[in-house]
N, C-alpha and C positions, 0 to 999 in steps of 0.2 A: 501451496504450489499449483493446485487445481485450478484455483481462481486466475492465477497469473497466466497460466497455459490457455485457459478458456478465453480471456480477454485478448491475449496475443493472436490467437487463432482468429477471433472476430475481426481484428484489425489487420491480420495478415503480417503480423511482425514475427520474423524468423529467429533473430538473434537479439542484438541490442536495440533498444527504443530510440528512434530518432524523432525528436518533438516535431520538427517541420513536417516529416512524412506522415506522422500520426495525427497531426492537425487536419492534414489535407485528406487523409482517409476518413477521419471523423466527420468533416463537412460533407464528404460524398455520401456516407452512410446515413447521416441525419436527413439529407435531402430525399434519400431513396425511401427512408422509412418514417418519415414525418407523418403524424396522424392527421394532419390538415390535408394531405393529398388524397384521403379516402372519404367517401360519403358516408353520412350516418347510415347504420344499418348495414354497411358493407362488413363482410366477415374479416376482411384484412385490416379493418380499423382497430379492432381489439388487439390483433397480432401487431400492428404498427406500434400501438401505445406501449405495448410490452416491449417490444424490440427497441424502441427509441429510448426507454428508460435504461435498458440494459447497455446500449451504445454510450449514453452519457455517463453511466456508472463506470463503464470500462475506460472510457477516455480520462477521466478524472483519476481513476486508480492507476493507470498506465503512466501518466504524467507524474504521479507522485513517487514511482519508483524508477523513473528515467535517470540515467546517468547525468544528464544535465541538470536536472533538479537537484540531484545529490550534490553536484559540484556548486551549484549557487548556494545551497545551504550547509556546506561543508563546515564552515566556521562555527556556525550556532550549534550544529550537531557535534561537533569535536569538543566544544566547550560544554556541552551538556553531559556527554558520557565521561568526560575527565573531571569535572568539577562537582556536578550535582550527583547525589548518591540516588540509589534506586529506592523509592518510597513504596512502589507496589508492583505486583506482576501477577499475570494470569496466563495459563496455558490451556489451549483447547485444540485437539487434532495436532496440526503442524504449525499452528500460530502462537507465537509467544508476545504478549503485549506488556511492555515494560512502562510504567509511570515514574517519571523521575521527581526529585525533591523540587526542583524549579517549576513543576506543573506541567511540562511537556510529556507527551505520550508517543512511543513508538511501537509499531508492530513488526516483528521479525517473522519472515516466512520459512518454512521447511525445518523448524527446530523440532527434533524427534523428542519422544518421551523419554528416551535414555539421557539425552543431553539435558533436558529439563530437570530429571531427577538428579543429575549431577551437579547442576546449579544449585537446586534447593538444599542438597546435602552438603554443599560446600560451606566451609566456616567463613569465607570472605566471597560473598555473593558479588559484589562490585568487581572485584579482582577477577573472578571467574568469567564474569560477562565480558569484561575487557579482553580477555584472551581467547574465549571459546565462542561468544555470541556475536559481538559487534563487528569483527573483521570477517566473519564466515557466513553471514546471512544476509539475504536482501531485505530491506527494511523500508518503512515509510513513516513519516510523521502523520499521526492521526488526529491529534487534539491540539488546539492552541495552548500556549502557556498561559496560566492565570497569574495574575500579579499578587505577590504575597505582601500584605500590609503589616 
């Protein structure tokens, strides 16, 4: 959640992410912080390089969790969570990463250690995730599906 809030603050997003507004803000920030604007040896050149990487990362991250992106990918996501079982999962801090049998991987943000413990102690992990994880947490797809031969 810290990462989400940090990127929202960087782009001036207060509530829901609007892709058109986000893209416009992204372009303006890139213009402002592009490293080529600064001379070699300029103190701000190093800061601009770091800031431009942060802007690019933040943009791609916010696009991946935007409601418009979720709506576009809803059919594939729904199929994954309903048909493919959970192959693997990792929890660190408030981030739960679930890899499905179909090869796709999703990150769920804000999952507390208490909820994670309940999930791993559940006798039916898929069922628990469908009821307690998927509908309640912000998510994003992180890795492409791999073809199973």
